[in-house]
C-alpha positions as CSV (number, residue, x, y, z in Angstrom):
1,X,2.1,-82.1,9.2
2,X,3.6,-85.2,10.7
3,X,3.8,-88.1,8.2
4,X,1.3,-90.3,10.0
5,X,-1.2,-87.7,11.2
6,X,-4.0,-89.9,9.8
7,X,-3.2,-92.5,12.4
8,X,-3.0,-90.3,15.5
9,X,-6.4,-91.5,16.8
10,X,-7.3,-95.1,17.7
11,X,-9.7,-96.6,15.2
12,X,-13.1,-97.3,16.7
13,X,-12.9,-101.0,15.7
14,X,-9.7,-101.3,17.8
15,X,-11.0,-99.7,21.0
16,X,-12.8,-101.2,24.0
17,X,-14.6,-99.3,26.7
18,X,-12.4,-98.7,29.7
19,X,-9.3,-100.1,27.9
20,X,-6.4,-98.0,26.6
21,X,-5.2,-98.7,23.1
22,X,-1.5,-99.1,22.9
23,X,0.2,-97.1,20.0
24,X,2.4,-98.8,17.5
25,X,5.0,-96.0,17.8
26,X,5.3,-92.3,18.1
27,X,5.3,-89.8,15.2
28,X,8.0,-87.1,14.6
29,X,6.0,-84.6,16.7
30,X,5.6,-87.1,19.6
31,X,2.0,-88.0,18.8
32,X,1.0,-91.7,19.2
33,X,0.5,-93.6,16.0
34,X,-2.1,-96.4,15.9
35,X,-2.7,-99.3,13.5
36,X,-5.9,-99.3,11.5
37,X,-8.1,-102.0,10.0
38,X,-6.4,-104.1,7.3
39,X,-3.0,-103.0,8.5
40,X,-3.4,-99.7,6.8
41,X,-0.6,-98.1,8.9
42,X,1.9,-100.9,8.0
43,X,0.9,-100.7,4.3
44,X,1.6,-96.9,4.4
45,X,5.0,-97.4,6.0
46,X,5.9,-100.0,3.4
47,X,4.7,-98.0,0.4
48,X,6.6,-94.9,1.5
49,X,9.9,-96.8,2.1
50,X,10.1,-95.5,5.7
51,X,12.7,-97.8,7.3
52,X,12.8,-95.9,10.6
53,X,9.0,-96.1,11.1
54,X,9.1,-99.8,10.2
55,X,11.7,-100.6,12.8
56,X,9.8,-98.7,15.4
57,X,6.6,-100.5,14.4
58,X,8.2,-103.9,14.6
59,X,9.1,-103.4,18.2
60,X,5.5,-103.4,19.3
61,X,3.5,-105.1,16.5
62,X,4.1,-108.2,14.4
63,X,5.2,-107.4,10.9
64,X,5.4,-110.8,9.2
65,X,2.9,-113.7,9.5
66,X,3.3,-117.3,8.4
67,X,0.1,-117.2,6.4
68,X,-1.9,-114.6,4.5
69,X,-5.4,-115.0,3.1
70,X,-4.6,-112.6,0.3
71,X,-1.0,-112.8,-1.0
72,X,-1.0,-109.2,-2.2
73,X,-1.3,-108.1,1.5
74,X,2.1,-109.6,2.3
75,X,4.6,-106.9,3.4
76,X,7.3,-108.2,1.1
77,X,4.8,-108.0,-1.8
78,X,3.7,-104.5,-1.0
79,X,7.2,-103.2,-0.5
80,X,8.5,-104.8,-3.8
81,X,5.6,-103.5,-5.8
82,X,6.2,-100.0,-4.6
83,X,9.9,-100.3,-5.2
84,X,10.5,-99.6,-1.5
85,X,13.8,-101.6,-1.5
86,X,15.3,-100.1,1.6
87,X,12.2,-101.3,3.5
88,X,12.6,-104.7,1.8
89,X,16.1,-104.9,3.3
90,X,14.7,-104.1,6.7
91,X,12.0,-106.8,6.3
92,X,14.8,-109.3,5.5
93,X,16.5,-108.3,8.8
94,X,13.3,-108.7,10.7
95,X,12.6,-112.1,9.3
96,X,16.1,-113.4,10.0
97,X,16.0,-112.0,13.5
98,X,12.4,-113.1,14.5
99,X,10.9,-115.2,11.8
100,X,7.2,-115.0,11.0
101,X,4.4,-114.9,13.6
102,X,1.9,-117.7,13.8
103,X,-1.7,-116.7,14.2
104,X,-3.8,-119.0,16.5
105,X,-5.9,-119.9,13.5
106,X,-3.0,-120.8,11.2
107,X,-2.5,-124.4,12.4
108,X,-5.7,-125.5,14.3
109,X,-5.0,-128.8,16.1
110,X,-1.6,-129.1,14.3
111,X,2.0,-128.7,15.4
112,X,3.6,-125.5,14.2
113,X,6.2,-126.3,11.5
114,X,9.8,-125.4,11.9
115,X,11.0,-122.0,10.9
116,X,11.4,-121.8,7.1
117,X,14.4,-120.3,5.3
118,X,13.7,-116.9,3.9
119,X,13.8,-118.2,0.3
120,X,11.3,-120.9,1.1
121,X,9.1,-118.4,2.9
122,X,9.1,-115.9,-0.1
123,X,8.6,-118.7,-2.6
124,X,5.5,-120.0,-0.6
125,X,4.0,-116.5,-0.7
126,X,4.8,-116.1,-4.5
127,X,7.2,-113.2,-3.9
128,X,10.3,-112.7,-6.1
129,X,12.4,-109.9,-4.9
130,X,14.8,-110.4,-7.8
131,X,12.0,-110.0,-10.3
132,X,11.0,-106.7,-8.6
133,X,14.6,-105.4,-8.7
134,X,14.9,-106.3,-12.4
135,X,11.6,-104.7,-13.3
136,X,12.9,-101.5,-11.6
137,X,16.4,-101.9,-13.2
138,X,17.9,-101.3,-9.7
139,X,21.4,-102.5,-10.0
140,X,22.4,-101.8,-6.4
141,X,19.4,-103.8,-5.0
142,X,19.8,-106.7,-7.4
143,X,23.5,-107.0,-6.5
144,X,22.5,-106.8,-2.8
145,X,20.1,-109.7,-3.3
146,X,22.6,-111.9,-5.1
147,X,25.3,-111.1,-2.6
148,X,23.3,-112.3,0.4
149,X,24.2,-115.5,2.2
150,X,22.4,-117.5,1.2
151,X,21.6,-115.6,-2.0
152,X,18.1,-114.2,-2.5
153,X,18.3,-114.6,-6.2
154,X,20.6,-115.8,-9.0
155,X,21.6,-114.2,-12.3
156,X,21.1,-117.6,-14.0
157,X,17.8,-119.3,-14.5
158,X,14.4,-118.6,-13.1
159,X,13.8,-117.0,-9.7
160,X,11.7,-120.0,-8.9
161,X,13.1,-123.5,-9.4
162,X,9.7,-125.2,-10.1
163,X,9.5,-123.4,-13.5
164,X,5.8,-123.0,-13.4
165,X,5.9,-119.7,-15.3
166,X,4.8,-117.5,-12.5
167,X,8.1,-115.7,-12.5
168,X,10.5,-115.1,-15.3
169,X,14.3,-115.1,-15.6
170,X,16.1,-111.8,-14.6
171,X,17.2,-110.9,-18.1
172,X,13.7,-111.5,-19.6
173,X,12.2,-109.4,-16.9
174,X,14.6,-106.5,-17.4
175,X,14.2,-106.4,-21.2
176,X,10.4,-106.6,-20.9
177,X,10.5,-103.5,-18.7
178,X,12.1,-101.5,-21.5
179,X,8.7,-101.2,-23.0
180,X,6.9,-99.5,-20.1
181,X,9.1,-98.4,-17.3
182,X,7.9,-100.0,-14.1
183,X,6.6,-97.4,-11.8
184,X,5.0,-97.8,-8.4
185,X,2.3,-95.3,-9.4
186,X,1.4,-93.3,-12.4
187,X,3.9,-90.5,-12.9
188,X,3.8,-87.8,-15.6
189,X,7.2,-87.4,-17.2
190,X,8.5,-85.5,-20.1
191,X,10.4,-86.9,-23.1
192,X,13.8,-86.1,-21.7
193,X,13.1,-88.0,-18.5
194,X,11.7,-90.9,-20.4
195,X,14.8,-91.0,-22.6
196,X,17.1,-90.9,-19.6
197,X,15.1,-93.7,-17.9
198,X,15.3,-95.8,-21.1
199,X,19.1,-95.4,-21.2
200,X,19.4,-96.4,-17.6
201,X,17.3,-99.5,-18.2
202,X,19.4,-100.5,-21.2
203,X,22.5,-100.0,-19.1
204,X,21.0,-102.4,-16.6
205,X,20.4,-105.0,-19.2
206,X,24.0,-104.7,-20.4
207,X,25.1,-105.2,-16.8
208,X,23.1,-108.4,-16.5
209,X,24.8,-109.7,-19.6
210,X,28.1,-108.9,-18.0
211,X,27.1,-110.9,-14.9
212,X,26.5,-114.0,-17.0
213,X,22.8,-113.9,-17.8
214,X,22.3,-116.0,-20.9
215,X,20.1,-114.7,-23.7
216,X,19.2,-118.2,-25.0
217,X,18.8,-119.5,-21.5
218,X,16.4,-116.7,-20.4
219,X,13.5,-117.4,-22.8
220,X,10.2,-118.2,-21.1
221,X,9.1,-121.7,-21.9
222,X,5.7,-123.2,-21.0
223,X,4.5,-126.8,-21.0
224,X,2.5,-127.5,-24.2
225,X,-0.5,-128.5,-22.0
226,X,-0.5,-125.0,-20.4
227,X,-0.2,-123.3,-23.8
228,X,-3.2,-125.3,-25.0
229,X,-5.2,-124.8,-21.8
230,X,-5.6,-128.4,-20.9
231,X,-4.4,-130.7,-18.1
232,X,-1.0,-132.3,-18.8
233,X,-1.0,-135.9,-20.0
234,X,0.8,-138.5,-17.9
235,X,4.5,-138.2,-18.6
236,X,4.2,-135.2,-20.8
237,X,7.2,-132.9,-20.7
238,X,7.2,-131.1,-24.0
239,X,7.9,-127.4,-23.6
240,X,7.0,-124.6,-26.0
241,X,8.4,-121.1,-26.4
242,X,6.0,-118.7,-24.8
243,X,8.1,-115.5,-25.0
244,X,11.7,-115.0,-26.1
245,X,14.1,-112.4,-24.7
246,X,14.2,-110.7,-28.1
247,X,10.4,-110.8,-28.4
248,X,10.1,-109.2,-24.9
249,X,12.7,-106.5,-25.8
250,X,11.6,-105.2,-29.2
251,X,8.6,-103.1,-28.0
252,X,11.0,-100.7,-26.3
253,X,14.6,-101.6,-27.1
254,X,16.9,-99.5,-29.1
255,X,18.4,-100.7,-32.3
256,X,21.7,-101.2,-30.6
257,X,20.1,-103.4,-27.9
258,X,18.4,-105.5,-30.5
259,X,21.7,-106.0,-32.4
260,X,23.4,-106.9,-29.1
261,X,20.8,-109.5,-28.1
262,X,21.1,-111.1,-31.6
263,X,24.8,-111.2,-31.3
264,X,24.4,-112.9,-27.9
265,X,22.4,-115.7,-29.6
266,X,18.8,-114.4,-29.8
267,X,17.0,-115.9,-32.8
268,X,15.4,-113.0,-34.8
269,X,13.0,-115.6,-36.5
270,X,11.9,-117.6,-33.4
271,X,8.1,-118.0,-33.2
272,X,6.4,-117.4,-29.9
273,X,3.0,-116.7,-28.4
274,X,1.9,-113.1,-27.8
275,X,-0.5,-111.7,-25.2
276,X,-0.8,-108.0,-24.5
277,X,-3.6,-106.6,-22.4
278,X,-2.9,-103.0,-23.5
279,X,-3.4,-103.7,-27.2
280,X,-6.0,-106.4,-26.5
281,X,-4.2,-108.9,-28.7
282,X,-3.6,-112.6,-28.4
283,X,-1.7,-114.4,-31.1
284,X,0.4,-117.5,-31.9
285,X,3.3,-118.2,-34.2
286,X,4.5,-114.6,-33.8
287,X,8.0,-113.4,-34.8
288,X,9.9,-110.5,-33.1
289,X,9.3,-108.4,-36.2
290,X,5.5,-108.6,-35.7
291,X,5.9,-107.3,-32.2
292,X,8.3,-104.5,-33.0
293,X,5.9,-103.4,-35.8
294,X,2.9,-103.4,-33.5
295,X,4.7,-101.0,-31.2
296,X,6.0,-98.8,-34.0
297,X,9.6,-99.3,-32.8
298,X,11.2,-98.3,-36.0
299,X,14.7,-98.6,-34.7
300,X,14.0,-102.2,-33.6
301,X,12.4,-103.0,-37.0
302,X,15.4,-101.7,-38.8
303,X,17.8,-103.7,-36.6
304,X,15.9,-106.9,-37.1
305,X,15.9,-106.5,-40.9
306,X,19.6,-105.6,-40.8
307,X,20.4,-108.8,-38.8
308,X,18.0,-111.1,-40.7
309,X,20.8,-113.7,-41.3
310,X,20.1,-116.3,-44.0
311,X,16.5,-115.0,-44.5
312,X,16.6,-111.8,-46.4
313,X,14.5,-108.7,-45.4
314,X,12.0,-109.2,-48.2
315,X,11.2,-112.7,-46.9
316,X,11.3,-111.6,-43.3
317,X,8.6,-109.0,-43.7
318,X,6.4,-111.6,-45.6
319,X,6.3,-114.0,-42.7
320,X,2.7,-114.6,-41.4
321,X,1.6,-115.2,-37.8
322,X,-0.9,-117.9,-36.8
323,X,-3.8,-115.8,-38.3
324,X,-2.0,-115.0,-41.6
325,X,-1.0,-111.5,-40.6
326,X,2.2,-110.0,-41.7
327,X,4.3,-107.5,-39.7
328,X,2.6,-104.8,-41.9
329,X,-0.8,-105.9,-40.6
330,X,0.5,-105.6,-37.1
331,X,1.9,-102.2,-37.7
332,X,-1.5,-100.8,-38.8
333,X,-3.3,-102.8,-36.2
334,X,-1.7,-100.5,-33.6
335,X,-4.2,-97.8,-34.7
336,X,-6.9,-99.8,-33.0
337,X,-5.2,-99.5,-29.6
338,X,-2.0,-97.4,-29.9
339,X,1.1,-98.9,-28.2
340,X,2.3,-97.7,-24.8
341,X,4.1,-94.4,-25.3
342,X,2.1,-93.5,-28.3
343,X,-1.4,-93.6,-26.9
344,X,-1.6,-89.8,-26.6
345,X,-1.0,-89.4,-30.4
346,X,0.7,-86.3,-31.6
347,X,3.6,-85.8,-34.1
348,X,6.0,-88.2,-32.5
349,X,3.6,-91.1,-32.5
350,X,2.6,-90.3,-36.1
351,X,6.3,-90.2,-37.2
352,X,7.0,-93.6,-35.4
353,X,4.0,-95.2,-37.1
354,X,4.7,-93.9,-40.6
355,X,8.4,-94.7,-40.4
356,X,7.6,-98.3,-39.4
357,X,5.1,-98.8,-42.2
358,X,7.5,-97.2,-44.7
359,X,10.5,-99.4,-43.6
360,X,8.3,-102.6,-43.9
361,X,7.0,-101.6,-47.4
362,X,10.5,-100.7,-48.6
363,X,11.7,-104.2,-47.7
364,X,8.9,-105.8,-49.7
365,X,6.4,-103.6,-51.5
366,X,4.2,-106.5,-52.4
367,X,3.1,-106.8,-48.8
368,X,0.9,-103.8,-49.4
369,X,-1.7,-106.2,-50.7
370,X,-1.0,-109.3,-48.5
371,X,-4.1,-110.8,-47.0
372,X,-4.6,-112.5,-43.6
373,X,-6.9,-115.5,-42.9
374,X,-9.9,-113.2,-43.0
375,X,-8.9,-111.9,-46.4
376,X,-8.0,-108.5,-44.9
377,X,-5.3,-106.4,-46.5
378,X,-3.4,-103.8,-44.5
379,X,-5.8,-101.3,-45.9
380,X,-8.7,-103.1,-44.4
381,X,-7.0,-103.1,-41.0
382,X,-6.2,-99.4,-41.2
383,X,-9.9,-98.6,-41.9
384,X,-11.0,-100.7,-39.0
385,X,-8.5,-98.8,-36.8
386,X,-9.8,-95.5,-38.1
387,X,-13.3,-96.4,-37.1
388,X,-12.1,-97.7,-33.7
389,X,-10.2,-94.5,-32.9
390,X,-12.8,-92.2,-34.3
391,X,-15.1,-93.5,-31.5
392,X,-14.7,-95.7,-28.5
393,X,-17.3,-98.1,-27.2
394,X,-20.7,-97.1,-28.4
395,X,-19.1,-94.7,-30.9
396,X,-18.6,-92.0,-28.3
397,X,-15.7,-89.7,-29.5
398,X,-12.7,-89.9,-27.3
399,X,-10.4,-87.0,-26.3
400,X,-7.8,-87.4,-29.0
401,X,-9.6,-89.3,-31.7
402,X,-9.1,-86.5,-34.3
403,X,-5.3,-87.0,-34.3
404,X,-5.6,-90.7,-34.6
405,X,-8.0,-90.5,-37.5
406,X,-5.6,-88.2,-39.2
407,X,-2.8,-90.7,-38.5
408,X,-4.9,-93.5,-40.1
409,X,-5.5,-91.4,-43.2
410,X,-1.8,-90.7,-43.4
411,X,-1.1,-94.4,-43.4
412,X,-3.7,-94.9,-46.1
413,X,-1.7,-92.4,-48.2
414,X,1.5,-94.4,-47.8
415,X,-0.3,-97.7,-48.7
416,X,-1.8,-96.0,-51.8
417,X,1.6,-94.9,-52.9
418,X,2.7,-98.6,-52.6
419,X,-0.2,-99.5,-55.0
420,X,-2.5,-100.9,-52.4
421,X,-5.6,-102.3,-54.2
422,X,-8.6,-100.3,-53.0
423,X,-11.2,-102.5,-54.6
424,X,-9.9,-105.8,-53.2
425,X,-12.6,-107.5,-51.1
426,X,-12.0,-109.6,-48.0
427,X,-13.4,-113.0,-47.2
428,X,-16.7,-111.3,-46.2
429,X,-16.9,-109.7,-49.6
430,X,-16.2,-106.2,-48.3
431,X,-13.7,-103.6,-49.5
432,X,-12.0,-101.2,-47.2
433,X,-14.3,-98.4,-48.3
434,X,-17.4,-100.5,-47.6
435,X,-16.1,-101.2,-44.0
436,X,-15.5,-97.5,-43.5
437,X,-18.9,-96.5,-44.8
438,X,-20.6,-99.1,-42.5
439,X,-18.7,-97.6,-39.6
440,X,-19.8,-94.1,-40.4
441,X,-23.5,-95.2,-40.7
442,X,-23.3,-97.1,-37.4
443,X,-21.7,-94.1,-35.7
444,X,-24.3,-91.6,-37.0
445,X,-27.1,-94.0,-36.0
446,X,-25.8,-94.2,-32.5
447,X,-25.5,-90.4,-32.3
448,X,-29.1,-89.9,-33.5
449,X,-30.3,-92.5,-30.9
450,X,-28.4,-90.6,-28.2
451,X,-29.9,-87.3,-29.3
452,X,-33.4,-88.8,-29.1
453,X,-32.7,-90.2,-25.6
454,X,-31.3,-86.9,-24.4
455,X,-34.3,-85.0,-25.7
456,X,-36.6,-87.5,-24.0
457,X,-34.8,-87.0,-20.7
458,X,-35.1,-83.3,-21.0
459,X,-38.8,-83.4,-21.6
460,X,-39.2,-85.4,-18.4
461,X,-38.1,-82.5,-16.2
462,X,-40.1,-79.6,-14.9
463,X,-43.2,-78.2,-16.6
464,X,-45.0,-80.6,-19.0
465,X,-43.7,-83.6,-17.2
466,X,-45.3,-86.8,-18.5
467,X,-46.8,-85.1,-21.6
468,X,-46.0,-86.9,-24.8
469,X,-44.8,-90.0,-23.0
470,X,-43.4,-92.6,-25.4
471,X,-43.0,-90.2,-28.3
472,X,-39.7,-88.8,-29.6
């Protein structure tokens, strides 16, 4: 089937009685290809990295406009998000040759501005090609961007000079992508493919370091007013560490990578903020060891402890975040929403988790009974995670809850071996066992309620309909 068969017929919205609709170009079988509403044809060309089709399309139809109501509809944005980097290069050629087209509604009653430079045009539309290339760990594309005249990116500093935090430095972007390989769409891959991809991404990070990217100069800083969610005071310029390169790397970096970043100047004790939509966690005053523990990256945990500097491993694992939680708390909190790469459970995830907990306890066994600001010990957090993974919202069992509950119970065994105090109550006066029992009662109550509702729905069908209304 020709690649654009879905566009061989003019869309009704684009046809007028008695008027022929001009095709955008012709398909490989000679059939005419027509644009559709919302530039669906162009978006398909961009997403599939079809340079030949884009060049044909550009001969008859405008590709780039000066303004877009929705920035994510911008061709550069679509191509970058889909890692269609050959198409990005073609878009660069098109812009340099023809610029962007002005719609009649863009500047009503105003004089059209002079043609922008490509960098200014991309910045105005919040597109960072360098960030996209670094997320994809595409060395050839990043080198191409930096080698353009004028350059379309720099190895040093932020992709955007205004430093508003919308884009991050190349090195930070690359190490953050070690955690979850940036893919244009969901792709199932086996363990070998993932290992090869991780190795390729780490090689890209090493290459960035060779190009002069600074570890200490690539941390993401935010104005304190932005961190605190308030308007800036007049003359206020204080900046705060939002995310360090090391903090961004430890969810997925190898032990060797962690050691290299520390050797390049990364502070293993620097405190930062942490926000992660996958684990549904927001925190302040977080150290890299907290983050590595949450993601069960045992190699990163070991590397951080081995390169703890003047602060010994025992003291390092006893450092609390803004809510009083130690790295051990963070490790067992991963049971509530397993880290990327471990969400499917299984023996590998269980081994990662148990190894992480064991390494932390070996560094300081007393942390087995450490309490956070809510008075919760790691044992309390494990039980809360067991309840969460035994049932999702509404206590409905999920597809792999059994493995996760077993994992939680395995961690409980490790904590018990470290003399975790079972009878210790938290600030609410509850022991871990009481929390567990409350979860079981709530789950069983919900299941009974569901059974009653299902029975009632069954009685409302067919013969006997309406009889016994309002009764269980």
